[in-house]
N, C-alpha and C positions, 0 to 999 in steps of 0.2 A: 534598453532601459529595464532594470531589474527591480528597483524598489524606489519608494518616495519617502523622504525625510522632511520633517518640519522643524526648523531650527531657530532658536532665539540666540542672538549674540549676547555678549556680556552686558552691553549698554542697554539692550532691550529686555533684559531678564525680568520677568514679572514678579519674581520674589526677591530681587536685589541681593542675590547670594554672593556677589563679587567673585565669581569664578567664571571661567570661560568655557564655551562649547568646544568639542573636539570630535574628530573622527579617528578611529583606530583600526588599522588593518592588521589582523592578528592571525598567525599560523597559516597564511595563504601559500599554497604550493600547487604544482601540477602533479596529478596522480594518474595512474593508468586507468583507462576507461573501462577495462574489464576486471582486472584483478584488484584494483585499489592500491597497488604498489606504486613506487616512483616510476615515472615514465622511462627513466634510464634502464629499468629492469626489463622492459618489454623487448628491447632489441640491443643486445650488447654491442653489436657492430656499430650502431649509430649513437651510442651513449654519449660520446663526447660532443656530438653535434646537438643532441637534445638538451644537454646540460647548458649549452650556450644559447638556447632559444629564449628570446626576450620579447616576443611580440604580444604577449597577453598582458593586458592592463585592466585594472579596475579604477574608475574615475568617478569622483563626486563633484558635481557642479550645480549651479543654480538653474532652475527650470527656465526662468525668464531669459537667461543668457545663452541657452543651448543653441538656438539658430544663429546667434551672432558669433559664437565661437567655433561652431562645427559646420563644415561644408559637407553636405550629404553626398556631393559628387567627388570629393577628395577627402577621405577620412584619415589616411595614413601618410606619414612623412616619407619623403624620398631623398635621394642624395642631393638633389638640387635644393630642397628645403634646408638640409643640413648646411650646405654651402652658404645659403642666404642668411643663415642664423635663425630661421623660423623654428628649427628643431635642434636638439642636442645630438640625436642619433636617428638612424633609420629604424623602421619597424616599430615606431611609437605613434600614438594618437596625435594627429595634427590639430593644434589649437591655434586659432587665429588671434594673435596678440602682437603687440609691438616688440621689436627686437630686444629692447632693454627691459621688458616686463618679464616677470616670473609667473609661475602658476598661481602663487599666493596673491599676486596683484590682481588677477582676474577671477579670484575665488574658485580656483580649480584645484582639487586635491586628488592626486593620482598615485598609484602604486603598481609596480611591475610584479608579475607573478612568475617566478622562475622555477627551474627544476633543481632542487637541492641535492647535494650528494648524501647528506644525512640530516637528521632533525635539527642539529645545531646550527645549520645554515639557514633555517627558516627564521627570518628576522621580522619582528613587529615594527610597525610604523605608526606614529601618532602625530596628527597634524591639527593645529588650532583653527577653528572655524571663526572667521572674523565678522561675517555679515549675517543678518537674519534673512530668512527666506525659505522657499521650498526647494529642496535639493533632490536631484535624481542620481541614482547609481547606475553607471554605464559599464558595460563589458565590451571590450574591443580586442581583436586579434589581428594585428598588423604583420604577423610573421609571413615568411615567403616559403615555408616548407609545407607542401600540400599533403605530405604523408604523416604530419604531426596529428595525433589523436590523443586527447587527454581530457581530464576533468579538473576543475578548480576546487580545492578543498581549503576551508578556513572560515573565518568570521570577519564581518565588518561591523564595527560598533560606533554608533553616533550617540553622543551624550550632550544634553542641554545643560546649562548652568545649574538648574534646579534638580536635575535627575534625568532618567532615561525616557520619561514620558514624552511623546511627540508634542510639538508646539500646538497643534490643532486639537489635541486631547487634554492639554494641561488644565484648562479652565473648568473642565467638567469635574475634576477632583474637588476643589473647594465648593463648587456649586452643589454637588451631591452631599457634601458635608453639611452645608447650611440647610439643605432640604431635610436631611435627617433630623437636625435639631428642631426644625419647624414641625415635622411630623410627631416628634416626641412631645412637643408642646400641645399639639392637637389631641394626641392620645391621652395625655394627663387630664386635659380639660374635659374630654368626652367621658373618660372613666369616672371622673368626679361627679359629673351630672348623672351618669348611668347608675352609680351607686346611690346617689341621693334620691333618685326617683325610680328605683328598680321595679316598684309595683306598677308603674305606669308604662313600662317598656313595651314597644310594639315591634313588629317584624322588620320594618324598614330601618329602624335604629340599630338593630343587630347587624344588618347588611352594611350600614355605614361604618360600624366598628370593624368589620372585616376589611373594608376598603382602606381604612386608616392603617391597619396592621400590614396589609400588602404594600402600601405606599412606603411605609417605614422600612420594611424588609428590602424592598427594591433599592431604595436610595442607599441604605447601609451596605448592601452587597456591591453596588457599583462603586461606592467610595473605597471599599476594601480592594476591589479589583484594580482601580487606578493607582491606589497607594502601593500595592504590591508590584505593579508594572513599573512605576516610577522608581522603586527601590531596586528591584532585581534586574530590570531591563528585558524581562520576558513576559509575554502574555500568558496569564494563568488560564489554561483552557477550561478547567473545572469551574473556576470563579466566573469566567466569561459565559459559559452555558447556563449556570445557575442564575446569574444576573439577568440574562436574556429571558429565561423562563419566568422569573419573578416579574419582569416588565410586561411581558405578554399577558400573564395571568391577571395582573392588576388592571391593565387596560381592558381586557375582555370582561372581567367581573364588574368593573365600574360602568362600562357601556350597557351591559345587561341589566344592571341595577336601575339605571335611568330609564331603560326601555320598559322593564316590568312595572316600575312606578308609574310611567306614563300610560301603561295599559290598564291601570287601576288596581293592580294587585295589592291587597291589604287595605284598599281605600274604598272602592265600590264593589269589589268582588273578592271572595275569600281565596280563590285559586284561579289559575288559568286553564283554559280548555286544552284538550289533548293536542289538537292541531297546532295551536299557538306554541305550546311547549316544545313540540317537535321542531318547529321552525326556528325557535330560539336556540335549541341544541345544535342544529345544523349550522346556524349562523355563528355560533361560538366556536365550533370546530374549524370552520373556514377561517375565522379571524385568527385563531391560534397559529394555523399553518402559514397564512400570508403575512401576518405580523412578524413571525419568527424570521421568515425570509427577508423581509424589509430590514429588520434590525441587523442581521448578519451582513447584508449588502452595504448598508450605510456605515457599518463599523470597518469594513475592509475596502471601501470605495477608493480612498485616496492612497492608502499604504500599498495596495496591490494594483493601482492604476487601472481600475475597472472602466470599461468604455461607457460613455454617456448613454448610448442606446440600451446597453444591458441594464444599467441602473434604472433607467426610465421604465424598462420592461418589468422590472421587479417592483417598482413603486406604484404603477398604475392599478394593479389588481386590488391592493389594500386600500388605495384611495377610493376606488369605486365602491368597495365594500363599506367603507366609512360613510360614503354618500347614501347608500341604501339604509344603513342603520339610522342616520340622522333623519332621513325621510320618514322612516317608520316611527321614530320617536315623536317627531312633530305632528304626524298624522294622528297617532294615538293620543298625544297630549291635547290636541285640539278637540278631539271627540270627548275626552275626559272632562275638559273644562266646560263644554256644552252640557254634558250630563250633570255635572255639579250645579250648573246654573238652573237647570230644570228642576232639580231636587231642592234647591234653595239652601244648599250646604255652604254657607258663606265662608266659614273658617277654612275648610279644605280648598275652596275655590281660590281664596287669596294666596294660599301656599303655592298652588300649581300655576297661577298666573305669574307669580314672581319667578318661579322656575322657568317658565316660558321666556320671560324677558332675559334672564341670564343666559339661556341656551342660544338665543338669537345673537347676543353679543359674542359668545364663544364661537359660534358657527362662522360669523364674519371674520374673526381673527384667524381661525383655522383655515379658511378659504384663502386668505391673503398669504398665509405662511406656506400653504401647499403650492400655490402658484409661484411663489418665490423659489421654493425648492426645485420645481420643475424647470423654471427659467435658469436657475443657478447650475443645473446639471451640465449645461453646454458652455458655461462660462469658464474662463481660464482659472485654474486653481490658485494662482499666485496672488490674486487680488483680495480675497475674502477669507483666507485660511485662518486668520486669527479670531474671527468672529463667527465662523460657520457653525460652531457648537450651539450658538444661541438659537439658531433656526432648526437644527436637527434635534436638539435635546431641550434647550432652555424654554422655548415658547410652549412646547407641548406640556412639560411638567408644570410650568407656571399656570397655564390654563386649567390643567387638571386640579391643581391645588385650589384655584379660585372656585371651581365648581364644587369641590369637596367642602370647602369652608362655607359656601352658600347653602349646601344641603345640610351641613351641621347646624347652621343657623335656623333654617326653615323647620327642621325636624329635631331640634334640641330637646332632650328629655326634660319634662316639667310636669307640674301637677295635673295638667289637662291634656297630656299626650294622647290619651285614649280617644279624644275627640277626632283625631285624624285616622283612627283605625276603622276597619270594616266592622259594621254592626248588623247582624241579621235582623230581619223584619220584626220578629217576635220580641227579640231582645231590645230592639230599638224602641218599640212601644212601651215596654216595661220601664226602660230608662226615662222615656218621656213622661210617664206617669209619676215616677219618683221625682223628676225635675219639677213638674207642675205642683206636686204636693209640697215639696220643700220651698217652692217659690210662692205659693198661695196658701200660706198657713193660716187657717181660721177664716172667718167671714167678716164682711162689713157689718156695722151695727144695723143698717137697714135690712140686711138679709136676715139677721137674727130676729128682729122685730116682726117682719112679715112672715117668718117661718119658711122662707124659700129654700134655704140651704138644708134645713132639716127635712123638708118635704121630699127633697131629692134622695135622701138617704133612708131615714127611719121609716117614714110613711111609705116610701116606695117599697121597702122590704116587707112592711106589714101587708100592703095590698097584694104583693106577689104571693105571700103565704096564703092569703084568703083566696086568691084565684086558684092556686094549686089544690086547695082543699074544698073547692066549690061542690064537686060531685059528692064528696063524703058528707058535707053538711046537708045536702038535699035528701040523703037517705036516712038521716038521723031523726029521732023523735022530736016533737016540739019542746020537750023538757031538755033534751040535749042541746037543741038550738038555743034555747034560752040561756042554758049554761054557757054556750059558746059566746053569745052576745055579752054575757056578764064578764067572761074572760077578756073579750075584745075591749069592753068598756074599761076594765081594770088596766089593760095594756095602754089604752089611750090616756088614762089618768096618769100612769107611770111616765109616759112620754111627755105629758104636760108638765109634770114635776121636773123631769129631766131638762125640759126647755127653760123653765124658770131658774134652775140651778146653773145652767149654762150661761144664761144672761147675767146672772149675779157674778159668776166667776169671771166673765168677760170684763165686767167693770172693775173687779179687784185685781185679778192676775191675768193679763192677756195671754200669757203663755199657756195657761191651763185651757182657755177657750180654744186656743190654736190646736192643742192636743185633741180636744173634743171634736173640732172641725175635721181634723184628719181622720179620726176614728169614724165619724159619721159618714164622711165621704167614702171611706174604705168599705164600710158596711153597705152603702148604696151601690158601689161597684160590684161587690160580691153578690148582692141580690139581683142586680141587672144581669 
C-alpha cells in the first residue's frame, strides 16, 4: 500500500459540477536503480528479456474491498488461473472476481509498468472512477525474473469532480471561507466599538483585538491553502507551514489570554509575579511544539496511512497539556471569583462568573470531542471519512469562536469599561471620593438648618487652625489675644453670613447650593 485517496463519484459530488472523477497513470516506466537510465541499458545482453518484463503493476482499489478481492496467500496469477479465465495473462495481480466481470465492474483500476525502448512508448492511461469511497494505491511485482532490479518513475493523478482536493479535506475549504467572513464581521464590530470608546480602552480589550486578528489570519491562510491545493493538485509546503504556524499561535495566544485573565491580570493585580510569568512562558513553548506535531500528524494521518498507535502517541501529550491548562484556568478563576466576592466588586464578579459558566460548557464539549477522536483512531477509515473534518477541525474552531464572541460580549468597549480594570488603592480612594461627591451633591435642608454639614467643613477647618496656633496664642500679649478674638469673631460672623447666603441660594437655585456643598466638603477634607 503506497497512498490513500478519498474520492467522490459524479453522483455524490458535493458541488454538483456534473463531471466525473478519474485516475490517470502518467509517464510510468521502469528505470535503472543506480543510473536512472532505462533498465535495458544496464545489461545489453538481457535487454530483450527486460523489455518484455510485465510483472510490475500499480493498482487502485477501494479499501473496503481489499480483503474480498485479494488473497494474501496467492497474490499473482498462474497458468492455471489463465486457463480458468480468472486472469488474462500470467505475472499479473490476481483479483478475485467472476469470470465475466472486468476490473471496472469491481472498481479496480490497474496499469502495467513496462520497460520502454524510448520515451514515445511511455503511454498514459486515464480511467473513470465510478464509485465514491476510500481508495488505496497498491504496488505489485508478479514477475519471475529474480535478477530484475529497477525503480518505477512517473505520476499517479486522482481527481475528484470538483478538483484535486481529497474528499475528506474538501469540506474544510468552504468552512474556512465562512469562518473568514465571520471573523471579518467580528473585526469590524470590535473596531467600531474600540474607536467609539477609545478613551476607555483597557489591556484585555487589546488582547481580544489580537485574537480576532490571528483568527482571521489563520482562516484566510487555510482557505488559500485548500483553494491552491484544489486547483493545482499539489500541497503548497510554504502555505501549509505558515497556516500551521498561524493556527498554533492563535491557539496558544488565546489559551494564555484566558489564563492570565483568570489569574486576575489587569483586574485585581497590575502585573504577574516572576515565577508565574516563567511558568506561562514554559507552558507556551511546550504548547507550540506539541500542537505543531499534532497538526502535522492529523494532516498526514490518512493520506500517508499512519498507524493508529503512532497517531495516538502524538495526540496524547498535547491532550495532557490541554488538561493542565484547563485545570490551572479553573483553579485561578475560582480563586479570582472568591477574591472579588470578598472585595464586594459585583460588576467584575458578574463578568467572571459568566466566563466560568461558558468555560464549563466548552470543557464538556472538548472532552467529548477528544474521546471521540481517540476512539476514532482505531476505527476503519471507510465509515466516517466524509465527516471526520467536523471533529478534527470544525468543533474546535466553532468552540473557539463561541468563547471569543462571549469574551467580546463580556469585555465590549463602552463608557464604563474602566470599571473592569485594575485600580491602585490610592487611585481607587480618589475615584470613590469623586463618585461620592458627584452622587451626593449638596445637603438636605435639615442638614443646612442644623448646621451639620457646615460644621464638618468650615468649622472643622477653623478649629484645626486654632489648635495649630495654640502655642503661638499663649505667648502673645493680652492685646494681641484680644485682637485674635476680634479676628475670630469677625470670621464667625463671616461664616454666619455665608450660612445665610447658602440657605437662601438653596431655596432659589439648588445647583448653587450643591456647588457650595461640594466646596465646603472639599475644604473639610483638606483641613482633616
